[in-house]
C-alpha positions as CSV (number, residue, x, y, z in Angstrom):
1,M,73.3,-55.8,-21.6
2,A,70.7,-58.6,-21.3
3,D,71.4,-61.2,-18.7
4,D,71.0,-64.8,-19.9
5,H,70.5,-66.0,-16.3
6,L,67.9,-63.4,-15.2
7,D,65.2,-64.6,-12.9
8,T,62.7,-62.9,-10.6
9,E,65.1,-62.6,-7.7
10,I,67.7,-60.8,-9.8
11,A,65.2,-58.5,-11.5
12,G,63.6,-57.6,-8.1
13,Y,67.0,-56.8,-6.6
14,R,67.7,-54.4,-9.4
15,A,64.2,-52.8,-9.5
16,G,64.2,-52.1,-5.7
17,R,67.6,-50.6,-5.4
18,V,66.2,-47.3,-3.9
19,L,64.5,-49.3,-1.1
20,R,67.9,-50.9,-0.3
21,V,69.8,-47.6,-0.4
22,L,67.2,-45.9,1.8
23,G,68.4,-48.1,4.7
24,R,65.1,-48.1,6.6
25,P,61.5,-49.3,6.1
26,L,59.5,-47.1,3.8
27,R,56.4,-45.7,5.6
28,V,53.5,-46.9,3.4
29,T,49.7,-47.3,3.5
30,E,48.5,-50.4,1.7
31,P,44.7,-50.7,1.1
32,C,43.9,-54.1,-0.4
33,V,47.3,-55.5,0.6
34,G,46.6,-59.0,-0.7
35,L,49.7,-61.3,-0.8
36,G,51.8,-58.2,0.0
37,G,53.4,-57.1,-3.3
38,L,55.5,-54.4,-1.5
39,R,56.6,-56.9,1.2
40,R,57.8,-59.3,-1.5
41,L,59.5,-56.5,-3.4
42,C,61.4,-55.5,-0.3
43,E,62.3,-59.2,0.2
44,L,63.6,-59.5,-3.4
45,S,65.6,-56.2,-3.2
46,G,67.2,-57.0,0.1
47,S,65.6,-54.1,1.9
48,Q,63.6,-53.7,5.1
49,Y,59.8,-54.0,5.3
50,L,57.6,-52.8,8.1
51,S,53.8,-52.5,7.6
52,T,52.7,-49.0,8.7
53,Q,49.1,-49.7,7.9
54,G,47.8,-52.4,5.6
55,F,44.2,-53.5,5.1
56,D,42.3,-56.3,3.4
57,T,38.8,-57.8,3.9
58,E,39.8,-61.3,2.6
59,A,39.6,-63.6,5.6
60,S,41.7,-66.3,3.9
61,L,44.7,-64.0,4.3
62,L,44.6,-64.5,8.1
63,P,46.1,-68.0,8.1
64,Y,48.4,-67.0,5.2
65,Y,50.1,-64.3,7.2
66,N,50.0,-66.3,10.5
67,N,51.8,-69.2,8.8
68,L,54.2,-66.7,7.0
69,Q,55.3,-65.5,10.5
70,R,55.2,-68.9,12.2
71,F,57.0,-71.1,9.6
72,C,58.8,-68.6,7.4
73,G,60.1,-66.1,9.9
74,A,58.5,-63.1,8.1
75,S,58.7,-59.8,10.0
76,G,57.0,-56.5,9.7
77,V,53.4,-57.8,9.1
78,Q,52.1,-57.7,12.6
79,A,50.2,-54.4,12.0
80,L,48.2,-55.7,9.1
81,R,44.4,-55.4,9.6
82,L,42.7,-58.3,7.9
83,G,39.2,-59.8,7.6
84,T,36.4,-57.7,9.2
85,D,39.0,-55.3,10.7
86,G,40.4,-54.6,7.2
87,D,37.3,-53.0,5.6
88,V,38.7,-49.7,4.2
89,E,35.2,-48.3,3.9
90,K,34.8,-48.3,7.7
91,V,38.2,-46.6,8.4
92,N,38.2,-42.9,9.1
93,P,40.9,-41.3,6.9
94,E,41.7,-38.9,9.7
95,S,42.8,-41.8,11.8
96,L,45.5,-42.8,9.3
97,L,49.1,-42.3,10.2
98,P,51.2,-40.1,8.0
99,V,53.1,-42.0,5.3
100,E,55.6,-41.4,2.5
101,A,53.8,-43.6,-0.1
102,I,50.5,-45.3,-0.8
103,V,50.3,-48.6,-2.7
104,A,46.9,-50.0,-3.6
105,G,45.3,-52.6,-5.8
106,P,41.5,-52.2,-5.3
107,P,39.1,-54.7,-6.9
108,C,39.2,-54.7,-10.7
109,Q,36.2,-56.9,-11.2
110,P,33.8,-54.0,-11.9
111,W,35.8,-53.3,-15.2
112,A,37.8,-56.5,-15.9
113,G,36.8,-58.6,-18.9
114,T,36.4,-61.7,-16.6
115,G,34.1,-59.8,-14.3
116,Q,30.5,-58.6,-14.6
117,Q,31.7,-55.3,-16.1
118,Q,29.1,-53.3,-14.2
119,G,31.4,-50.4,-13.7
120,T,30.5,-48.0,-10.9
121,A,27.2,-49.9,-10.4
122,D,29.2,-52.7,-8.9
123,A,29.4,-52.2,-5.1
124,R,33.1,-53.1,-5.2
125,A,33.9,-50.0,-7.2
126,S,33.5,-47.9,-4.1
127,V,36.8,-49.2,-2.8
128,M,38.5,-47.3,-5.6
129,D,36.7,-44.1,-4.4
130,V,38.0,-44.8,-0.9
131,C,41.6,-45.3,-2.1
132,I,41.5,-42.0,-4.0
133,G,40.0,-40.3,-0.9
134,W,42.8,-41.7,1.3
135,I,45.4,-40.3,-1.1
136,I,43.9,-36.9,-0.9
137,A,43.6,-37.0,2.9
138,Q,47.2,-38.3,3.4
139,A,48.7,-35.8,0.9
140,W,47.5,-32.9,3.1
141,Q,49.2,-34.5,6.1
142,G,52.4,-33.3,4.5
143,Q,54.5,-36.5,4.4
144,L,53.2,-38.2,1.3
145,L,55.7,-38.2,-1.6
146,A,54.3,-40.8,-4.1
147,F,51.5,-43.2,-4.8
148,A,50.7,-46.0,-7.2
149,V,47.2,-47.5,-7.7
150,E,46.8,-50.7,-9.9
151,N,43.6,-51.8,-11.7
152,S,42.1,-53.2,-14.9
153,P,43.2,-51.7,-18.2
154,R,39.5,-51.6,-19.2
155,L,39.3,-48.6,-16.9
156,R,41.2,-46.6,-19.5
157,G,39.0,-44.1,-21.4
158,T,36.0,-44.4,-19.1
159,P,34.3,-41.3,-17.6
160,Y,35.0,-42.7,-14.2
161,L,38.7,-42.6,-14.7
162,R,38.5,-39.0,-15.9
163,E,36.5,-38.2,-12.8
164,L,39.2,-39.8,-10.6
165,L,42.0,-37.9,-12.3
166,Q,40.0,-34.6,-12.0
167,R,39.6,-35.3,-8.3
168,L,43.3,-35.8,-7.8
169,R,44.4,-32.8,-9.8
170,A,41.8,-30.5,-8.1
171,C,42.2,-31.7,-4.6
172,I,46.0,-32.3,-4.4
173,P,47.3,-29.9,-7.1
174,M,50.7,-30.1,-5.5
175,F,51.1,-33.6,-7.0
176,A,51.8,-34.5,-10.6
177,V,49.6,-37.3,-11.7
178,S,49.8,-39.7,-14.7
179,V,48.3,-42.9,-16.0
180,E,50.3,-45.8,-17.4
181,V,49.0,-49.0,-19.1
182,H,51.7,-51.6,-19.1
183,D,51.8,-55.3,-20.0
184,L,53.8,-57.5,-17.6
185,C,55.0,-59.6,-20.6
186,Q,57.6,-57.0,-21.3
187,L,59.4,-58.1,-18.2
188,C,58.0,-61.5,-17.2
189,P,56.6,-64.6,-19.0
190,Q,52.9,-63.6,-18.4
191,H,50.6,-61.5,-20.5
192,R,49.0,-59.3,-17.9
193,E,48.1,-55.8,-18.9
194,R,47.4,-53.4,-16.0
195,L,46.5,-49.8,-15.5
196,W,48.5,-47.7,-13.0
197,I,47.6,-44.3,-11.6
198,R,50.9,-42.7,-10.4
199,G,51.6,-39.5,-8.5
200,L,54.6,-37.6,-7.2
201,R,54.9,-34.5,-5.2
202,R,56.0,-31.5,-7.3
203,D,58.9,-30.5,-5.2
204,C,60.5,-33.8,-6.2
205,L,60.3,-32.8,-9.9
206,R,62.2,-29.5,-9.9
207,G,63.9,-29.1,-13.2
208,L,62.1,-32.2,-14.7
209,P,59.4,-32.1,-17.4
210,G,57.2,-34.8,-15.7
211,L,57.0,-38.1,-14.0
212,P,59.9,-40.5,-14.8
213,P,58.8,-43.4,-17.0
214,P,58.5,-47.0,-15.6
215,L,61.6,-49.1,-15.6
216,S,62.1,-51.1,-18.7
217,M,63.6,-54.5,-19.6
218,K,66.9,-52.7,-20.4
219,D,67.0,-51.2,-16.9
220,L,66.5,-54.7,-15.3
221,G,69.0,-56.4,-17.7
222,G,66.6,-58.5,-19.6
223,K,63.3,-60.4,-19.4
224,V,62.6,-63.3,-17.0
225,P,62.2,-66.5,-19.0
226,L,59.4,-68.9,-18.4
227,E,61.7,-71.9,-17.6
228,T,62.9,-70.1,-14.5
229,V,59.5,-70.5,-12.8
230,L,59.0,-74.2,-13.9
231,D,59.9,-77.2,-11.7
232,S,62.2,-79.4,-13.9
233,R,61.7,-82.3,-11.4
234,A,57.9,-82.6,-12.1
235,L,57.0,-85.8,-14.0
236,P,54.9,-85.8,-17.2
237,A,51.2,-86.6,-16.9
238,D,49.6,-89.6,-18.5
239,P,47.1,-88.3,-21.1
240,G,44.9,-91.3,-20.3
241,S,44.2,-89.7,-16.9
242,L,42.4,-86.9,-18.8
243,S,38.7,-86.8,-19.6
244,P,37.7,-87.9,-23.2
245,N,37.1,-84.3,-24.2
246,M,40.4,-83.2,-22.8
247,Q,42.2,-85.9,-24.7
248,C,40.6,-84.8,-27.9
249,N,41.6,-81.2,-27.2
250,L,45.2,-82.2,-26.5
251,A,45.4,-84.1,-29.8
252,A,44.1,-81.1,-31.7
253,Y,46.6,-78.8,-29.9
254,L,49.5,-81.1,-30.7
255,T,48.6,-80.9,-34.3
256,R,48.5,-77.1,-34.2
257,V,51.9,-77.0,-32.4
258,Q,53.4,-79.3,-35.0
259,G,52.1,-76.9,-37.7
260,D,53.6,-73.9,-35.9
261,I,56.9,-75.7,-35.7
262,E,56.9,-76.4,-39.5
263,N,56.0,-72.7,-40.2
264,G,58.7,-71.4,-37.9
265,K,56.1,-69.7,-35.5
266,A,56.6,-71.9,-32.4
267,G,58.7,-71.0,-29.4
268,E,60.3,-73.3,-27.0
269,I,57.5,-73.9,-24.5
270,A,53.8,-74.0,-25.5
271,V,51.2,-73.1,-22.9
272,I,47.6,-74.3,-23.6
273,E,44.2,-73.8,-22.0
274,L,43.3,-77.4,-22.3
275,D,39.7,-77.1,-21.3
276,R,39.0,-75.0,-24.4
277,N,38.4,-76.7,-27.8
278,P,40.7,-75.2,-30.4
279,L,38.4,-76.3,-33.2
280,K,35.6,-74.0,-32.1
281,D,35.2,-70.4,-33.1
282,F,36.0,-69.2,-29.6
283,G,38.4,-71.9,-28.8
284,G,41.6,-71.5,-26.9
285,G,44.9,-70.3,-28.3
286,I,48.5,-71.3,-27.8
287,V,50.9,-68.9,-26.0
288,Y,54.6,-69.6,-26.6
289,D,57.2,-68.9,-23.9
290,G,54.6,-67.2,-21.8
291,T,51.2,-67.6,-20.2
292,P,47.8,-65.9,-20.5
293,P,46.8,-63.8,-17.4
294,L,46.4,-65.8,-14.3
295,R,42.8,-65.6,-12.9
296,T,41.1,-66.4,-9.6
297,K,39.3,-69.5,-11.1
298,G,41.2,-71.5,-13.7
299,P,41.6,-72.5,-16.3
300,K,44.3,-75.0,-15.9
301,L,47.4,-74.5,-18.1
302,W,49.0,-77.4,-19.9
303,L,52.7,-77.3,-20.7
304,L,54.5,-78.8,-23.7
305,L,58.1,-78.6,-24.9
306,T,58.0,-78.0,-28.6
307,Q,61.3,-79.9,-29.1
308,D,59.6,-83.1,-27.7
309,V,56.6,-82.5,-30.0
310,K,58.9,-82.0,-33.0
311,E,60.7,-85.3,-32.3
312,K,57.3,-87.0,-31.8
313,R,58.5,-88.6,-28.5
314,P,56.1,-90.7,-26.4
315,W,54.6,-88.8,-23.5
316,Q,56.7,-90.7,-21.0
317,E,59.8,-89.1,-22.5
318,H,58.5,-85.5,-22.6
319,S,60.3,-83.0,-20.4
320,L,57.0,-81.0,-20.2
321,H,53.7,-82.8,-20.6
322,R,51.6,-81.7,-17.6
323,Y,49.5,-79.0,-16.0
324,M,51.2,-76.0,-14.5
325,L,51.5,-76.4,-10.7
326,Q,50.2,-74.0,-8.1
327,E,53.7,-73.4,-6.9
328,E,54.7,-72.4,-10.4
329,K,51.8,-70.0,-10.7
330,A,52.9,-68.4,-7.4
331,M,56.4,-67.9,-8.9
332,L,54.8,-66.6,-12.1
333,Q,53.2,-63.9,-10.0
334,G,56.6,-63.1,-8.3
335,H,56.0,-64.9,-5.0
336,E,57.6,-67.9,-3.4
337,P,56.7,-71.5,-4.4
338,R,55.6,-72.2,-0.8
339,T,52.9,-69.6,-1.0
340,P,50.0,-72.0,-1.8
341,W,50.8,-74.2,1.2
342,L,50.4,-71.2,3.6
343,F,46.6,-71.1,2.9
344,S,43.9,-73.3,4.4
345,S,42.9,-74.6,1.0
346,Q,44.2,-74.7,-2.5
347,T,41.1,-72.9,-3.7
348,Q,41.9,-70.0,-1.4
349,A,45.5,-70.0,-2.7
350,E,44.4,-69.9,-6.3
351,K,42.1,-67.0,-5.7
352,A,44.8,-65.0,-3.8
353,I,47.4,-65.7,-6.5
354,G,45.0,-64.7,-9.3
355,N,44.2,-61.4,-7.5
356,A,47.8,-60.4,-6.7
357,Y,49.8,-57.9,-8.6
358,H,53.4,-58.8,-9.5
359,P,56.0,-57.3,-7.2
360,L,58.1,-56.4,-10.3
361,H,55.1,-54.6,-11.8
362,L,54.9,-52.5,-8.6
363,G,58.7,-52.0,-8.6
364,I,59.0,-50.6,-12.1
365,M,56.1,-48.2,-11.4
366,L,56.8,-47.0,-7.9
367,C,60.6,-47.2,-7.6
368,P,61.4,-44.6,-10.3
369,L,59.2,-42.1,-8.3
370,L,61.0,-42.9,-5.1
371,E,64.4,-42.6,-6.8
372,I,63.6,-39.1,-7.9
373,A,62.4,-38.2,-4.4
374,F,65.6,-39.6,-3.0
375,L,67.9,-37.8,-5.4
376,Q,66.1,-34.5,-4.7
377,G,66.7,-34.9,-1.0
378,K,63.0,-35.4,-0.1
379,L,63.3,-39.1,0.9
380,K,65.7,-39.1,3.8
381,S,66.9,-41.2,6.7
382,E,63.8,-40.0,8.6
383,P,60.4,-39.2,7.2
384,Q,59.9,-35.4,6.5
385,T,56.7,-33.5,7.0
386,I,55.9,-30.1,5.5
387,T,53.1,-27.7,6.4
388,Q,50.0,-27.0,4.4
389,E,51.3,-23.6,3.5
390,E,54.4,-25.2,2.0
391,L,52.1,-27.6,0.1
392,W,50.2,-24.7,-1.4
393,Q,53.4,-23.1,-2.6
394,L,54.0,-26.2,-4.7
395,T,50.7,-25.7,-6.5
396,P,50.9,-24.3,-10.1
397,P,48.5,-21.3,-10.7
398,P,45.9,-23.1,-12.9
399,E,45.5,-26.0,-10.5
400,A,45.4,-23.6,-7.5
401,A,42.5,-21.7,-9.1
402,L,40.6,-24.8,-9.8
403,A,41.0,-26.0,-6.2
404,A,39.9,-22.7,-4.8
405,Q,36.7,-22.7,-7.0
406,L,35.9,-26.2,-5.9
407,S,36.4,-25.2,-2.3
408,E,34.1,-22.2,-2.6
409,G,31.4,-24.3,-4.4
410,D,31.6,-27.1,-1.9
411,E,30.2,-24.8,0.8
412,M,27.1,-23.8,-1.3
413,D,24.0,-25.6,-2.6
414,E,24.1,-26.6,-6.2
415,D,21.3,-24.1,-7.1
416,E,23.1,-21.2,-5.2
417,Q,26.6,-21.5,-6.6
418,A,27.8,-18.2,-8.0
419,A,30.1,-17.2,-10.8
420,V,33.6,-16.5,-9.6
421,H,35.7,-13.7,-11.1
422,P,39.3,-12.8,-10.3
423,E,39.9,-9.3,-8.9
424,P,41.1,-6.9,-11.5
425,T,44.6,-5.5,-11.2
426,M,43.4,-2.0,-12.1
427,P,40.2,-0.2,-10.9
428,L,37.3,-0.7,-13.3
429,P,34.3,1.6,-13.7
430,I,31.9,-0.7,-11.9
431,K,28.9,0.2,-9.9
432,V,27.8,-2.3,-7.2
433,K,24.4,-2.5,-5.7
434,V,23.1,-5.3,-3.5
435,E,19.4,-6.0,-3.9
436,P,17.7,-7.5,-0.8
437,G,16.8,-11.1,-1.2
438,C,19.0,-11.5,-4.3
439,K,20.9,-14.8,-4.5
440,T,22.8,-14.2,-7.8
441,W,25.7,-12.0,-8.7
442,A,26.2,-9.8,-11.7
443,V,28.9,-7.3,-12.8
444,H,28.3,-4.4,-15.3
445,P,30.3,-1.3,-16.1
446,E,28.6,1.9,-15.0
447,P,26.8,3.4,-18.0
448,T,27.5,7.0,-19.0
449,M,23.8,7.3,-20.0
450,P,20.7,5.6,-18.6
451,L,20.1,2.3,-20.3
452,P,16.5,1.2,-21.3
453,I,16.7,-1.9,-19.2
454,K,14.8,-2.9,-16.1
455,V,15.9,-5.9,-14.0
456,K,13.5,-7.6,-11.6
457,V,13.3,-10.9,-9.8
458,E,10.5,-13.1,-10.9
459,P,8.5,-14.9,-8.0
460,E,10.0,-18.3,-7.1
461,C,12.8,-17.8,-9.7
462,K,16.5,-17.7,-8.9
463,T,17.5,-16.1,-12.2
464,W,17.2,-12.6,-13.5
465,A,14.4,-11.6,-16.0
466,V,15.3,-8.7,-18.2
467,H,12.6,-6.4,-19.7
468,P,13.2,-3.3,-21.8
469,E,11.8,-0.4,-19.8
470,P,13.6,2.9,-19.2
471,T,13.5,3.3,-15.5
472,M,15.9,2.3,-12.6
473,P,19.6,1.5,-12.5
474,L,20.9,-2.1,-12.5
475,P,20.9,-4.0,-9.2
476,I,24.3,-5.7,-9.3
477,K,26.7,-7.4,-6.9
478,V,30.3,-8.4,-7.2
479,E,32.2,-11.4,-5.8
480,T,35.9,-11.5,-5.9
481,W,38.8,-13.3,-4.3
482,A,40.2,-11.3,-1.4
483,S,43.2,-9.3,-2.6
484,G,43.4,-11.5,-5.7
485,R,45.2,-14.2,-3.9
486,L,44.5,-17.9,-3.3
487,K,44.2,-17.9,0.4
488,M,41.9,-20.5,1.8
489,E,40.6,-20.6,5.4
490,R,41.0,-23.8,7.3
491,S,37.4,-24.8,6.9
492,K,37.7,-24.4,3.1
493,R,40.9,-26.5,3.1
494,D,39.1,-29.2,5.0
495,S,36.4,-29.2,2.4
496,V,38.9,-29.8,-0.3
497,V,40.7,-32.6,1.6
498,N,37.4,-34.4,2.3
499,L,35.9,-33.7,-1.1
500,A,33.8,-36.7,-2.2
501,S,33.5,-38.0,-5.7
502,P,31.5,-35.5,-7.7
503,Q,29.6,-38.3,-9.4
504,R,29.0,-40.4,-6.3
505,R,25.7,-38.7,-5.4
506,V,24.5,-38.9,-9.0
507,R,25.4,-42.6,-9.2
508,R,23.5,-43.3,-6.0
509,K,20.4,-41.6,-7.3
510,R,20.4,-43.0,-10.8
511,G,22.3,-46.3,-10.3
512,D,24.1,-46.0,-13.6
513,C,27.7,-46.4,-14.6
């Protein structure tokens, strides 16, 4: 049943129930920690938070977290590495402590509509590569159960996303991986579509067809209304204080709101990007009972109560006739209204708030995975670690074969990679002959009669040239997996763990996306 009094605190309490039931801090790695979405989710859910290892290069977060501890009594954030110490590209993955979950929000500007959209040619795209590499490295430490990585929905359908998913499925086949694109407006009064890459270890999915879906509005008891994040004590603003262009835009928007009211299309609260002229082809629109996505730089959002517009009251009598406050934007992103005042400047606060992901968005994506792990007995009162042999036992046969092939190929040059064939279950009539200096492999059944074929190696050529000439038998060589089993030596396992992006070298050479 929907809750008429639902707000962010109640929704967060319901979303994070598994964190509360766990009874201890979850061990988590947080690249690009930002405002601390997980910390805020733990705060909303009434659970414990202790930063295992969090990183961010944004220097403005230093005063934010210092003030958060000094004036707000926040705990568990002492281990965060911020500023120059928080550069994830300079951290050795082998130095990371084992964790049960990874939560990351790498920069989305390479793909976001408000960014330069340079894709992988943008230097900031390498942070996503690092986050995926950390997931692979920490998965093989034997403690990782789940991960959730947030980014722009414009990443969907790109070759780069397909590459990332191939890396994850090949390098950590013991994890089930999925991609979700979800709009925050289904839960909160903000249109903010995000892409999430989620993963869960397969021993948590025994008897289940796949990853559990994200929590829905029904699971949380309703949708958070816009009025719960607005300050009813704020006074209306005099339109005379606006620039002439803004006053003209406001008058045009009031006319449009009046028309929507007459046509039955208006909601209760109108949110307007006042710096955009609605009369132009690419002018701004009106969002009712919600807001457009918050960004790091503007625009300012103007608020109107449609009932006041309908009754044509003077601006002094309007309940809402002003810009949205920074404190309200912080609450719209799921954080406390005091958040902007913990920064050294309002510009830094606006940037951090625009970059943040909503704690509820994280909660509906991550918590269902943790709940399944908890119910399956994998998330316990103390972190559990399993061996690499046990991890391999969780691997489905197709994924295991792919991982083994990549491990074999990673140890050879690109021009010297051989074709790999599984060992047959029954003996085959095969004759094997190794030709000195030969770098390729071939398998042929032994002929009952001499074949009119001669095989020779052309000078400076690594492929076989075939000429019809009835002379010598075929020089052939066989490569198989030992005993037909997927057993990898430690050196091969390490090559899978540290496997870099297959396209990274190509991108560095060509500079394309």
